[in-house]
Backbone as ProteinMPNN parsed JSONL, in Angstrom:
{"seq_chain_A": "XXXXXXXXXXXXXXXXXXXXXXXXXXXXXXXXXXXXXXXXXXXXXXXXXXX", "coords_chain_A": {"N_chain_A": [[-15.05, -3.805, 15.727], [-18.228, -3.962, 17.261], [-20.092, -0.974, 17.283], [-17.795, 0.517, 17.674], [-16.607, -0.06, 20.12], [-14.177, -1.038, 22.51], [-11.788, -2.99, 24.362], [-9.143, -2.462, 26.525], [-6.576, -4.582, 26.376], [-3.904, -5.151, 27.012], [-0.973, -3.338, 27.853], [2.089, -2.558, 26.36], [5.555, -1.907, 26.202], [7.235, -2.964, 24.49], [8.071, -4.698, 21.373], [6.696, -6.99, 21.067], [4.105, -9.056, 22.476], [2.627, -11.253, 24.847], [-0.406, -12.698, 25.217], [-2.532, -14.107, 27.612], [-4.953, -16.518, 28.788], [-7.174, -16.151, 27.056], [-10.557, -16.186, 25.882], [-11.907, -19.288, 24.777], [-13.049, -20.63, 21.615], [-14.274, -18.407, 20.535], [-14.452, -15.695, 18.225], [-11.978, -13.339, 18.139], [-11.013, -9.922, 17.994], [-8.244, -7.977, 17.249], [-6.384, -4.958, 17.636], [-3.832, -2.485, 17.183], [-2.458, 0.337, 18.765], [-0.12, 2.734, 18.443], [1.933, 4.619, 20.669], [3.605, 7.534, 21.789], [5.875, 10.196, 22.865], [4.774, 12.234, 21.342], [2.137, 11.629, 21.243], [-0.834, 9.582, 20.636], [-0.96, 7.248, 17.939], [-2.669, 6.368, 14.863], [-5.191, 3.79, 14.777], [-4.26, 0.426, 14.052], [-4.949, -1.756, 11.253], [-7.456, -4.215, 11.84], [-7.141, -7.554, 13.134], [-8.58, -10.724, 12.996], [-8.98, -13.522, 15.078], [-9.474, -16.96, 15.952], [-9.481, -18.63, 18.904]], "CA_chain_A": [[-15.851, -4.113, 16.888], [-19.526, -3.295, 17.183], [-20.24, 0.365, 17.874], [-16.495, 1.095, 17.962], [-16.207, -0.314, 21.498], [-13.005, -1.884, 22.661], [-11.289, -3.244, 25.706], [-7.695, -2.467, 26.6], [-6.174, -5.913, 26.815], [-2.589, -5.113, 27.636], [-0.075, -2.288, 27.405], [3.456, -3.046, 26.277], [6.549, -0.986, 25.672], [8.074, -3.82, 23.652], [7.492, -4.93, 20.052], [5.925, -8.227, 21.135], [3.357, -9.235, 23.717], [1.982, -12.548, 24.974], [-1.691, -12.602, 25.916], [-2.929, -15.401, 28.162], [-6.331, -16.667, 29.285], [-8.165, -15.658, 26.102], [-11.688, -17.117, 25.827], [-11.832, -20.27, 23.698], [-14.231, -20.825, 20.793], [-14.846, -17.13, 20.123], [-13.621, -14.902, 17.333], [-11.489, -12.139, 18.813], [-10.465, -8.926, 17.078], [-7.164, -7.234, 17.883], [-5.837, -3.781, 16.959], [-2.696, -1.889, 17.885], [-2.335, 1.794, 18.696], [1.2, 3.152, 18.909], [1.903, 5.822, 21.489], [4.924, 8.04, 22.18], [5.82, 11.556, 23.419], [3.933, 13.081, 20.488], [0.733, 11.242, 21.407], [-1.264, 8.301, 20.077], [-1.083, 7.127, 16.491], [-3.953, 5.835, 14.404], [-5.355, 2.354, 14.997], [-3.867, -0.465, 12.973], [-6.033, -2.598, 10.747], [-7.724, -5.262, 12.826], [-6.943, -8.946, 12.755], [-9.498, -11.59, 13.728], [-8.454, -14.859, 15.358], [-10.288, -17.827, 16.797], [-8.591, -19.378, 19.801]], "C_chain_A": [[-17.181, -3.39, 16.762], [-19.507, -1.949, 17.891], [-18.904, 0.997, 18.247], [-16.015, 0.88, 19.387], [-14.998, -1.223, 21.539], [-12.634, -2.034, 24.112], [-9.774, -3.21, 25.632], [-7.267, -3.803, 27.18], [-4.858, -5.854, 27.559], [-1.807, -3.945, 27.054], [1.338, -2.835, 27.421], [4.356, -1.967, 25.713], [7.56, -1.74, 24.819], [7.4, -3.994, 22.291], [6.7, -6.22, 19.984], [5.2, -8.293, 22.468], [2.735, -10.626, 23.706], [0.722, -12.349, 25.802], [-2.087, -13.996, 26.369], [-4.393, -15.35, 28.573], [-7.371, -16.039, 28.369], [-9.315, -16.661, 26.031], [-11.593, -18.026, 24.602], [-13.141, -20.317, 22.916], [-14.92, -19.545, 20.36], [-13.896, -16.457, 19.146], [-13.268, -13.611, 18.05], [-10.873, -11.204, 17.783], [-9.429, -8.1, 17.831], [-6.73, -6.072, 16.997], [-4.703, -3.237, 17.817], [-2.755, -0.377, 17.698], [-0.972, 2.149, 19.281], [1.068, 4.457, 19.682], [3.338, 6.223, 21.829], [4.769, 9.456, 22.723], [4.888, 12.468, 22.64], [2.449, 12.742, 20.602], [0.449, 9.881, 20.797], [-1.316, 8.367, 18.566], [-2.474, 6.642, 16.124], [-3.99, 4.333, 14.673], [-4.842, 1.581, 13.797], [-5.117, -1.106, 12.386], [-6.259, -3.704, 11.778], [-7.4, -6.637, 12.241], [-7.884, -9.769, 13.624], [-8.861, -12.959, 13.895], [-9.483, -15.641, 16.145], [-9.334, -18.682, 17.6], [-9.236, -20.7, 20.134]], "O_chain_A": [[-17.235, -2.296, 16.2], [-18.957, -1.823, 18.985], [-18.873, 1.925, 19.056], [-15.098, 1.573, 19.83], [-14.833, -2.086, 20.677], [-13.109, -1.297, 24.977], [-9.181, -3.857, 24.769], [-7.559, -4.115, 28.334], [-4.719, -6.449, 28.628], [-1.971, -3.608, 25.881], [1.744, -3.497, 28.375], [3.949, -1.201, 24.84], [8.614, -1.207, 24.472], [6.293, -3.501, 22.074], [6.093, -6.52, 18.956], [5.611, -7.68, 23.452], [2.354, -11.12, 22.645], [0.778, -11.891, 26.943], [-1.991, -14.955, 25.603], [-4.987, -14.278, 28.69], [-8.346, -15.457, 28.846], [-9.08, -17.866, 26.11], [-11.237, -17.572, 23.515], [-14.212, -20.075, 23.473], [-16.046, -19.593, 19.863], [-12.68, -16.63, 19.23], [-14.146, -12.882, 18.511], [-10.278, -11.658, 16.806], [-9.701, -7.587, 18.917], [-6.71, -6.183, 15.771], [-4.629, -3.498, 19.018], [-3.061, 0.118, 16.613], [-0.702, 1.901, 20.456], [0.208, 5.288, 19.39], [4.18, 5.373, 22.117], [3.651, 9.881, 23.014], [4.281, 13.374, 23.211], [1.602, 13.488, 20.112], [1.366, 9.123, 20.48], [-1.666, 9.392, 17.982], [-3.349, 6.524, 16.982], [-2.948, 3.686, 14.782], [-4.974, 2.029, 12.658], [-6.205, -1.01, 12.955], [-5.338, -4.076, 12.504], [-7.391, -6.837, 11.026], [-7.982, -9.549, 14.831], [-8.27, -13.492, 12.956], [-10.266, -15.073, 16.906], [-8.483, -19.374, 17.043], [-8.664, -21.497, 20.877]]}, "name": "protein", "num_of_chains": 1, "seq": "XXXXXXXXXXXXXXXXXXXXXXXXXXXXXXXXXXXXXXXXXXXXXXXXXXX"}
């Protein structure tokens, strides 16, 4: 993402998540950050999708 900015899209305590109402015709970039009692992990590699 430009300038390292991001938006928290959704928080889940499961291994899967369904995101709805994503803007159409734009390239979106998604990353995952795991979190537990020990704290946050490192960001995953990003994946780009066009909806």
